[in-house]
C-alpha positions as YAML, in Angstrom:
chain: A
units: angstrom
residues:
- id: 1
  name: UNK
  ca: [-43.90, -63.93, -37.67]
- id: 2
  name: UNK
  ca: [-43.70, -66.91, -35.33]
- id: 3
  name: UNK
  ca: [-46.02, -67.45, -32.42]
- id: 4
  name: UNK
  ca: [-42.96, -68.23, -30.31]
- id: 5
  name: UNK
  ca: [-39.44, -66.98, -31.01]
- id: 6
  name: UNK
  ca: [-36.38, -68.44, -29.36]
- id: 7
  name: UNK
  ca: [-32.87, -67.06, -29.33]
- id: 8
  name: UNK
  ca: [-30.79, -70.23, -28.93]
- id: 9
  name: UNK
  ca: [-27.08, -70.78, -28.86]
- id: 10
  name: UNK
  ca: [-25.42, -72.26, -31.96]
- id: 11
  name: UNK
  ca: [-27.77, -74.73, -33.60]
- id: 12
  name: UNK
  ca: [-27.19, -77.02, -36.55]
- id: 13
  name: UNK
  ca: [-30.32, -78.65, -37.91]
- id: 14
  name: UNK
  ca: [-30.57, -80.66, -41.10]
- id: 15
  name: UNK
  ca: [-34.27, -79.80, -41.26]
- id: 16
  name: UNK
  ca: [-33.30, -76.56, -42.98]
- id: 17
  name: UNK
  ca: [-34.69, -77.16, -46.45]
- id: 18
  name: UNK
  ca: [-32.01, -77.74, -49.08]
- id: 19
  name: UNK
  ca: [-32.44, -79.47, -52.43]
- id: 20
  name: UNK
  ca: [-29.63, -80.24, -54.91]
- id: 21
  name: UNK
  ca: [-29.85, -78.66, -58.33]
- id: 22
  name: UNK
  ca: [-27.95, -77.35, -61.31]
- id: 23
  name: UNK
  ca: [-27.95, -73.62, -61.86]
- id: 24
  name: UNK
  ca: [-27.02, -71.32, -64.71]
- id: 25
  name: UNK
  ca: [-25.62, -67.87, -63.94]
- id: 26
  name: UNK
  ca: [-26.09, -65.23, -66.61]
- id: 27
  name: UNK
  ca: [-26.54, -61.46, -66.89]
- id: 28
  name: UNK
  ca: [-29.35, -59.37, -68.33]
- id: 29
  name: UNK
  ca: [-31.13, -56.04, -68.03]
- id: 30
  name: UNK
  ca: [-34.61, -55.18, -66.78]
- id: 31
  name: UNK
  ca: [-36.11, -52.70, -69.25]
- id: 32
  name: UNK
  ca: [-38.07, -49.57, -68.43]
- id: 33
  name: UNK
  ca: [-41.84, -49.49, -68.20]
- id: 34
  name: UNK
  ca: [-42.95, -52.69, -66.47]
- id: 35
  name: UNK
  ca: [-43.56, -53.40, -62.81]
- id: 36
  name: UNK
  ca: [-40.73, -55.27, -61.14]
- id: 37
  name: UNK
  ca: [-42.80, -58.46, -61.11]
- id: 38
  name: UNK
  ca: [-43.67, -58.23, -64.81]
- id: 39
  name: UNK
  ca: [-40.11, -57.32, -65.81]
- id: 40
  name: UNK
  ca: [-38.59, -60.30, -63.98]
- id: 41
  name: UNK
  ca: [-41.34, -62.67, -65.15]
- id: 42
  name: UNK
  ca: [-40.77, -61.71, -68.79]
- id: 43
  name: UNK
  ca: [-37.00, -61.98, -68.42]
- id: 44
  name: UNK
  ca: [-37.20, -65.49, -66.98]
- id: 45
  name: UNK
  ca: [-39.78, -66.59, -69.55]
- id: 46
  name: UNK
  ca: [-37.33, -65.54, -72.27]
- id: 47
  name: UNK
  ca: [-34.72, -67.68, -70.50]
- id: 48
  name: UNK
  ca: [-37.19, -70.61, -70.29]
- id: 49
  name: UNK
  ca: [-37.21, -70.64, -66.49]
- id: 50
  name: UNK
  ca: [-39.81, -70.29, -63.75]
- id: 51
  name: UNK
  ca: [-37.48, -70.27, -60.74]
- id: 52
  name: UNK
  ca: [-34.42, -68.17, -60.01]
- id: 53
  name: UNK
  ca: [-32.65, -65.90, -57.59]
- id: 54
  name: UNK
  ca: [-31.36, -62.55, -58.79]
- id: 55
  name: UNK
  ca: [-29.09, -59.73, -57.68]
- id: 56
  name: UNK
  ca: [-30.12, -56.33, -59.08]
- id: 57
  name: UNK
  ca: [-28.06, -53.16, -59.23]
- id: 58
  name: UNK
  ca: [-28.31, -49.64, -60.62]
- id: 59
  name: UNK
  ca: [-31.28, -48.07, -62.34]
- id: 60
  name: UNK
  ca: [-34.37, -46.66, -60.66]
- id: 61
  name: UNK
  ca: [-37.99, -47.33, -59.66]
- id: 62
  name: UNK
  ca: [-41.02, -45.08, -59.87]
- id: 63
  name: UNK
  ca: [-44.41, -45.46, -58.18]
- id: 64
  name: UNK
  ca: [-42.26, -46.61, -55.30]
- id: 65
  name: UNK
  ca: [-43.64, -48.38, -52.23]
- id: 66
  name: UNK
  ca: [-42.31, -50.83, -49.69]
- id: 67
  name: UNK
  ca: [-42.75, -52.38, -46.24]
- id: 68
  name: UNK
  ca: [-40.60, -52.36, -43.14]
- id: 69
  name: UNK
  ca: [-40.56, -55.16, -40.59]
- id: 70
  name: UNK
  ca: [-42.81, -54.52, -37.62]
- id: 71
  name: UNK
  ca: [-43.96, -56.03, -34.37]
- id: 72
  name: UNK
  ca: [-47.35, -57.70, -34.56]
- id: 73
  name: UNK
  ca: [-50.63, -56.69, -32.91]
- id: 74
  name: UNK
  ca: [-52.03, -60.17, -33.52]
- id: 75
  name: UNK
  ca: [-51.33, -63.24, -31.36]
- id: 76
  name: UNK
  ca: [-50.92, -65.54, -34.38]
- id: 77
  name: UNK
  ca: [-47.76, -63.67, -35.43]
- id: 78
  name: UNK
  ca: [-44.85, -62.49, -33.30]
- id: 79
  name: UNK
  ca: [-43.71, -60.04, -35.98]
- id: 80
  name: UNK
  ca: [-45.36, -58.68, -39.09]
- id: 81
  name: UNK
  ca: [-45.07, -55.90, -41.68]
- id: 82
  name: UNK
  ca: [-45.52, -52.16, -41.38]
- id: 83
  name: UNK
  ca: [-48.21, -50.27, -43.21]
- id: 84
  name: UNK
  ca: [-47.27, -49.75, -46.85]
- id: 85
  name: UNK
  ca: [-44.71, -46.95, -47.11]
- id: 86
  name: UNK
  ca: [-45.40, -44.52, -49.97]
- id: 87
  name: UNK
  ca: [-44.82, -40.90, -50.87]
- id: 88
  name: UNK
  ca: [-41.55, -41.07, -52.79]
- id: 89
  name: UNK
  ca: [-42.28, -41.40, -56.49]
- id: 90
  name: UNK
  ca: [-38.79, -42.28, -57.72]
- id: 91
  name: UNK
  ca: [-35.72, -43.75, -56.03]
- id: 92
  name: UNK
  ca: [-32.30, -44.82, -57.28]
- id: 93
  name: UNK
  ca: [-31.59, -48.50, -56.69]
- id: 94
  name: UNK
  ca: [-28.27, -49.45, -55.15]
- id: 95
  name: UNK
  ca: [-28.88, -53.19, -54.99]
- id: 96
  name: UNK
  ca: [-31.55, -55.80, -54.37]
- id: 97
  name: UNK
  ca: [-31.85, -59.53, -53.99]
- id: 98
  name: UNK
  ca: [-34.81, -61.41, -55.41]
- id: 99
  name: UNK
  ca: [-36.32, -64.86, -54.96]
- id: 100
  name: UNK
  ca: [-38.56, -65.69, -57.93]
- id: 101
  name: UNK
  ca: [-40.99, -68.58, -57.98]
- id: 102
  name: UNK
  ca: [-44.68, -69.45, -57.84]
- id: 103
  name: UNK
  ca: [-47.56, -68.42, -55.62]
- id: 104
  name: UNK
  ca: [-51.07, -69.81, -56.09]
- id: 105
  name: UNK
  ca: [-50.14, -70.97, -59.58]
- id: 106
  name: UNK
  ca: [-48.84, -67.57, -60.69]
- id: 107
  name: UNK
  ca: [-45.36, -65.99, -60.88]
- id: 108
  name: UNK
  ca: [-44.36, -64.17, -57.72]
- id: 109
  name: UNK
  ca: [-41.21, -62.78, -56.15]
- id: 110
  name: UNK
  ca: [-39.78, -61.75, -52.80]
- id: 111
  name: UNK
  ca: [-37.43, -58.76, -52.94]
- id: 112
  name: UNK
  ca: [-35.41, -56.84, -50.35]
- id: 113
  name: UNK
  ca: [-33.51, -53.78, -51.55]
- id: 114
  name: UNK
  ca: [-31.25, -50.87, -50.68]
- id: 115
  name: UNK
  ca: [-32.01, -47.57, -52.39]
- id: 116
  name: UNK
  ca: [-31.24, -43.87, -52.34]
- id: 117
  name: UNK
  ca: [-34.03, -41.40, -51.65]
- id: 118
  name: UNK
  ca: [-34.11, -38.09, -53.59]
- id: 119
  name: UNK
  ca: [-32.63, -36.27, -50.58]
- id: 120
  name: UNK
  ca: [-29.67, -38.66, -50.48]
- id: 121
  name: UNK
  ca: [-30.77, -40.89, -47.58]
- id: 122
  name: UNK
  ca: [-30.05, -44.62, -47.87]
- id: 123
  name: UNK
  ca: [-33.02, -46.83, -46.96]
- id: 124
  name: UNK
  ca: [-33.85, -50.51, -47.12]
- id: 125
  name: UNK
  ca: [-36.97, -52.64, -47.03]
- id: 126
  name: UNK
  ca: [-39.32, -55.15, -48.63]
- id: 127
  name: UNK
  ca: [-40.44, -53.97, -52.07]
- id: 128
  name: UNK
  ca: [-44.00, -54.26, -53.41]
- id: 129
  name: UNK
  ca: [-43.17, -55.99, -56.72]
- id: 130
  name: UNK
  ca: [-46.51, -55.72, -58.52]
- id: 131
  name: UNK
  ca: [-46.75, -51.94, -57.96]
- id: 132
  name: UNK
  ca: [-43.29, -50.40, -58.34]
- id: 133
  name: UNK
  ca: [-42.20, -49.66, -61.93]
- id: 134
  name: UNK
  ca: [-38.74, -49.90, -63.49]
- id: 135
  name: UNK
  ca: [-38.03, -46.30, -64.55]
- id: 136
  name: UNK
  ca: [-34.35, -46.64, -65.50]
- id: 137
  name: UNK
  ca: [-32.72, -49.89, -66.74]
- id: 138
  name: UNK
  ca: [-31.58, -52.23, -63.96]
- id: 139
  name: UNK
  ca: [-28.70, -54.69, -64.27]
- id: 140
  name: UNK
  ca: [-29.54, -58.25, -63.21]
- id: 141
  name: UNK
  ca: [-27.28, -61.14, -62.29]
- id: 142
  name: UNK
  ca: [-29.59, -64.11, -62.79]
- id: 143
  name: UNK
  ca: [-29.16, -67.55, -61.23]
- id: 144
  name: UNK
  ca: [-31.55, -69.89, -63.05]
- id: 145
  name: UNK
  ca: [-32.55, -73.01, -61.13]
- id: 146
  name: UNK
  ca: [-33.05, -76.44, -62.68]
- id: 147
  name: UNK
  ca: [-35.45, -79.08, -61.31]
- id: 148
  name: UNK
  ca: [-36.25, -77.08, -58.17]
- id: 149
  name: UNK
  ca: [-38.78, -74.27, -57.89]
- id: 150
  name: UNK
  ca: [-39.43, -71.84, -55.06]
- id: 151
  name: UNK
  ca: [-43.13, -72.22, -54.21]
- id: 152
  name: UNK
  ca: [-44.97, -70.03, -51.71]
- id: 153
  name: UNK
  ca: [-46.54, -72.56, -49.34]
- id: 154
  name: UNK
  ca: [-48.29, -72.14, -46.03]
- id: 155
  name: UNK
  ca: [-45.87, -72.65, -43.17]
- id: 156
  name: UNK
  ca: [-47.53, -73.63, -39.86]
- id: 157
  name: UNK
  ca: [-44.55, -72.54, -37.75]
- id: 158
  name: UNK
  ca: [-44.60, -68.94, -38.98]
- id: 159
  name: UNK
  ca: [-48.28, -68.77, -39.99]
- id: 160
  name: UNK
  ca: [-47.27, -67.23, -43.32]
- id: 161
  name: UNK
  ca: [-46.94, -68.33, -46.92]
- id: 162
  name: UNK
  ca: [-43.18, -68.82, -47.32]
- id: 163
  name: UNK
  ca: [-41.07, -69.56, -50.39]
- id: 164
  name: UNK
  ca: [-39.83, -73.15, -50.04]
- id: 165
  name: UNK
  ca: [-37.79, -75.22, -52.50]
- id: 166
  name: UNK
  ca: [-39.87, -77.86, -54.25]
- id: 167
  name: UNK
  ca: [-38.52, -80.55, -56.57]
- id: 168
  name: UNK
  ca: [-40.05, -80.33, -60.06]
- id: 169
  name: UNK
  ca: [-39.40, -82.12, -63.39]
- id: 170
  name: UNK
  ca: [-37.98, -80.65, -66.62]
- id: 171
  name: UNK
  ca: [-34.17, -80.61, -66.40]
- id: 172
  name: UNK
  ca: [-32.63, -77.88, -68.54]
- id: 173
  name: UNK
  ca: [-28.89, -78.09, -67.87]
- id: 174
  name: UNK
  ca: [-28.16, -80.22, -70.95]
- id: 175
  name: UNK
  ca: [-28.95, -77.16, -73.06]
- id: 176
  name: UNK
  ca: [-27.05, -74.69, -70.89]
- id: 177
  name: UNK
  ca: [-23.49, -73.57, -71.72]
- id: 178
  name: UNK
  ca: [-21.09, -75.63, -69.61]
- id: 179
  name: UNK
  ca: [-19.18, -72.56, -68.42]
- id: 180
  name: UNK
  ca: [-22.41, -71.07, -67.01]
- id: 181
  name: UNK
  ca: [-23.65, -74.27, -65.30]
- id: 182
  name: UNK
  ca: [-22.85, -75.19, -61.69]
- id: 183
  name: UNK
  ca: [-23.78, -77.65, -58.94]
- id: 184
  name: UNK
  ca: [-25.89, -75.96, -56.31]
- id: 185
  name: UNK
  ca: [-28.18, -76.27, -53.32]
- id: 186
  name: UNK
  ca: [-31.50, -74.42, -53.28]
- id: 187
  name: UNK
  ca: [-32.09, -73.47, -49.66]
- id: 188
  name: UNK
  ca: [-34.63, -72.12, -47.24]
- id: 189
  name: UNK
  ca: [-33.06, -71.70, -43.80]
- id: 190
  name: UNK
  ca: [-35.74, -72.24, -41.17]
- id: 191
  name: UNK
  ca: [-36.37, -70.19, -38.01]
- id: 192
  name: UNK
  ca: [-33.90, -70.32, -35.12]
- id: 193
  name: UNK
  ca: [-31.04, -71.75, -37.21]
- id: 194
  name: UNK
  ca: [-27.79, -69.79, -37.26]
- id: 195
  name: UNK
  ca: [-27.32, -68.55, -40.82]
- id: 196
  name: UNK
  ca: [-23.55, -68.96, -41.13]
- id: 197
  name: UNK
  ca: [-23.37, -72.32, -39.40]
- id: 198
  name: UNK
  ca: [-26.25, -73.72, -41.43]
- id: 199
  name: UNK
  ca: [-24.46, -72.91, -44.70]
- id: 200
  name: UNK
  ca: [-21.20, -74.32, -43.37]
- id: 201
  name: UNK
  ca: [-22.94, -77.50, -42.30]
- id: 202
  name: UNK
  ca: [-24.58, -77.91, -45.70]
- id: 203
  name: UNK
  ca: [-21.22, -77.51, -47.46]
- id: 204
  name: UNK
  ca: [-19.70, -80.21, -45.25]
- id: 205
  name: UNK
  ca: [-22.63, -82.52, -46.04]
- id: 206
  name: UNK
  ca: [-21.97, -82.03, -49.76]
- id: 207
  name: UNK
  ca: [-18.21, -82.42, -49.45]
- id: 208
  name: UNK
  ca: [-17.70, -78.90, -50.82]
- id: 209
  name: UNK
  ca: [-14.65, -76.85, -49.87]
- id: 210
  name: UNK
  ca: [-15.87, -73.61, -51.42]
- id: 211
  name: UNK
  ca: [-19.25, -72.15, -52.30]
- id: 212
  name: UNK
  ca: [-20.81, -68.80, -53.15]
- id: 213
  name: UNK
  ca: [-24.20, -67.40, -52.19]
- id: 214
  name: UNK
  ca: [-26.59, -66.30, -54.92]
- id: 215
  name: UNK
  ca: [-29.70, -64.36, -53.94]
- id: 216
  name: UNK
  ca: [-30.33, -64.06, -50.23]
- id: 217
  name: UNK
  ca: [-33.63, -62.69, -48.88]
- id: 218
  name: UNK
  ca: [-34.59, -63.17, -45.26]
- id: 219
  name: UNK
  ca: [-34.65, -61.98, -41.66]
- id: 220
  name: UNK
  ca: [-32.74, -62.42, -38.40]
- id: 221
  name: UNK
  ca: [-33.63, -62.40, -34.71]
- id: 222
  name: UNK
  ca: [-31.88, -59.14, -33.84]
- id: 223
  name: UNK
  ca: [-28.34, -59.22, -35.35]
- id: 224
  name: UNK
  ca: [-24.70, -59.42, -34.32]
- id: 225
  name: UNK
  ca: [-22.02, -58.07, -36.64]
- id: 226
  name: UNK
  ca: [-18.42, -59.25, -36.73]
- id: 227
  name: UNK
  ca: [-17.18, -55.78, -35.72]
- id: 228
  name: UNK
  ca: [-19.14, -55.90, -32.47]
- id: 229
  name: UNK
  ca: [-22.28, -53.99, -33.45]
- id: 230
  name: UNK
  ca: [-25.52, -55.42, -32.10]
- id: 231
  name: UNK
  ca: [-29.00, -54.71, -33.43]
- id: 232
  name: UNK
  ca: [-31.36, -55.24, -30.49]
- id: 233
  name: UNK
  ca: [-34.65, -54.83, -32.36]
- id: 234
  name: UNK
  ca: [-36.35, -58.20, -32.79]
- id: 235
  name: UNK
  ca: [-38.00, -57.56, -36.17]
- id: 236
  name: UNK
  ca: [-35.49, -57.24, -39.01]
- id: 237
  name: UNK
  ca: [-35.20, -57.94, -42.72]
- id: 238
  name: UNK
  ca: [-32.01, -58.56, -44.66]
- id: 239
  name: UNK
  ca: [-30.50, -59.01, -48.05]
- id: 240
  name: UNK
  ca: [-27.18, -60.76, -48.60]
- id: 241
  name: UNK
  ca: [-24.80, -58.44, -50.42]
- id: 242
  name: UNK
  ca: [-22.19, -61.17, -50.82]
- id: 243
  name: UNK
  ca: [-21.53, -64.53, -49.23]
- id: 244
  name: UNK
  ca: [-18.79, -67.12, -49.50]
- id: 245
  name: UNK
  ca: [-17.87, -70.34, -47.75]
- id: 246
  name: UNK
  ca: [-14.14, -71.11, -47.83]
- id: 247
  name: UNK
  ca: [-11.71, -73.45, -46.03]
- id: 248
  name: UNK
  ca: [-10.32, -72.25, -42.71]
- id: 249
  name: UNK
  ca: [-6.79, -73.11, -41.45]
- id: 250
  name: UNK
  ca: [-8.50, -75.27, -38.82]
- id: 251
  name: UNK
  ca: [-9.78, -77.46, -41.64]
- id: 252
  name: UNK
  ca: [-13.39, -76.37, -41.18]
- id: 253
  name: UNK
  ca: [-15.55, -74.51, -43.66]
- id: 254
  name: UNK
  ca: [-16.17, -70.89, -42.67]
- id: 255
  name: UNK
  ca: [-18.91, -68.60, -43.96]
- id: 256
  name: UNK
  ca: [-18.33, -64.89, -44.57]
- id: 257
  name: UNK
  ca: [-21.72, -63.26, -45.07]
- id: 258
  name: UNK
  ca: [-22.10, -59.52, -45.74]
- id: 259
  name: UNK
  ca: [-25.61, -58.16, -45.38]
- id: 260
  name: UNK
  ca: [-27.77, -55.08, -45.36]
- id: 261
  name: UNK
  ca: [-30.27, -55.24, -42.53]
- id: 262
  name: UNK
  ca: [-33.16, -52.92, -41.66]
- id: 263
  name: UNK
  ca: [-34.95, -53.02, -38.31]
- id: 264
  name: UNK
  ca: [-38.52, -52.03, -37.45]
- id: 265
  name: UNK
  ca: [-37.42, -48.47, -36.71]
- id: 266
  name: UNK
  ca: [-36.11, -48.15, -40.28]
- id: 267
  name: UNK
  ca: [-32.45, -48.05, -39.23]
- id: 268
  name: UNK
  ca: [-30.07, -49.61, -41.76]
- id: 269
  name: UNK
  ca: [-26.97, -51.58, -40.74]
- id: 270
  name: UNK
  ca: [-24.49, -53.06, -43.21]
- id: 271
  name: UNK
  ca: [-21.51, -55.34, -42.81]
- id: 272
  name: UNK
  ca: [-20.32, -58.87, -42.08]
- id: 273
  name: UNK
  ca: [-22.36, -60.83, -39.57]
- id: 274
  name: UNK
  ca: [-20.81, -62.79, -36.74]
- id: 275
  name: UNK
  ca: [-20.76, -66.57, -36.80]
- id: 276
  name: UNK
  ca: [-22.77, -68.57, -34.25]
- id: 277
  name: UNK
  ca: [-25.01, -65.73, -33.06]
- id: 278
  name: UNK
  ca: [-27.43, -64.90, -35.89]
- id: 279
  name: UNK
  ca: [-30.46, -67.19, -35.89]
- id: 280
  name: UNK
  ca: [-32.98, -66.75, -38.67]
- id: 281
  name: UNK
  ca: [-36.25, -65.11, -37.67]
- id: 282
  name: UNK
  ca: [-38.79, -66.19, -40.32]
- id: 283
  name: UNK
  ca: [-36.84, -67.48, -43.31]
- id: 284
  name: UNK
  ca: [-33.79, -66.99, -45.47]
- id: 285
  name: UNK
  ca: [-33.99, -67.98, -49.15]
- id: 286
  name: UNK
  ca: [-30.82, -68.42, -51.18]
- id: 287
  name: UNK
  ca: [-28.86, -70.62, -53.52]
- id: 288
  name: UNK
  ca: [-25.45, -72.00, -52.56]
- id: 289
  name: UNK
  ca: [-23.28, -72.57, -55.64]
- id: 290
  name: UNK
  ca: [-20.26, -74.88, -55.59]
- id: 291
  name: UNK
  ca: [-17.00, -73.18, -56.54]
...
């Protein structure tokens, strides 16, 4: 999605967008009958929030459609999206990560998911949130964000509208249960920054020893896994299954990030990514929560 894509060595750049916030982590269920966008919008409205990241699991979708990453035919983008993939009415959801915010003054979300096709094949991709319908209840771990909202804004580097953290008024944490409220950073990792090292660097800047990833929707330039696997295809999309930053015996912070990644051929790879060799392609949206 960039006009020029580099594959640098390890890079640490404070220009990755990170804003401090308070977050509340709670659990809920998406009911049957609404589109994914409507279901999440109604859930967050009931929780008096307009910005959050979520992790979804279980349940099913009908009227199912999605996109894969793709190479671009247009000079203004280096990578793009496939044609809309349809034809499977209902799929069983394994898990998904969601960034929820605002686009053109209206609720919008960005969702990457892993699901099971009727024949048993595991697939992954970018869901079409205003078309797919929740057909069996879906469990949601919800990370509500205070004083920061993800807004879809035009990004001249990628030539796309990208969710970016934006400071907004209206603190809510004074009304949140203390046991559900945490210090956090709301983050968009920018292109060409190594994902693990960026999160480690941000923890050091905050003086945090431990942190946990909530949400996690993005893409990488190819991909290197800790077990030696290498995904050579340039265009990929990922969701973070789990992510933690913990102290290392060396005294440094170390990130352990487990992902599902799909390339432009539709091949799915899952596992822990290597440190220092996984630069972000277009974006990676997440919340880092102090532990």
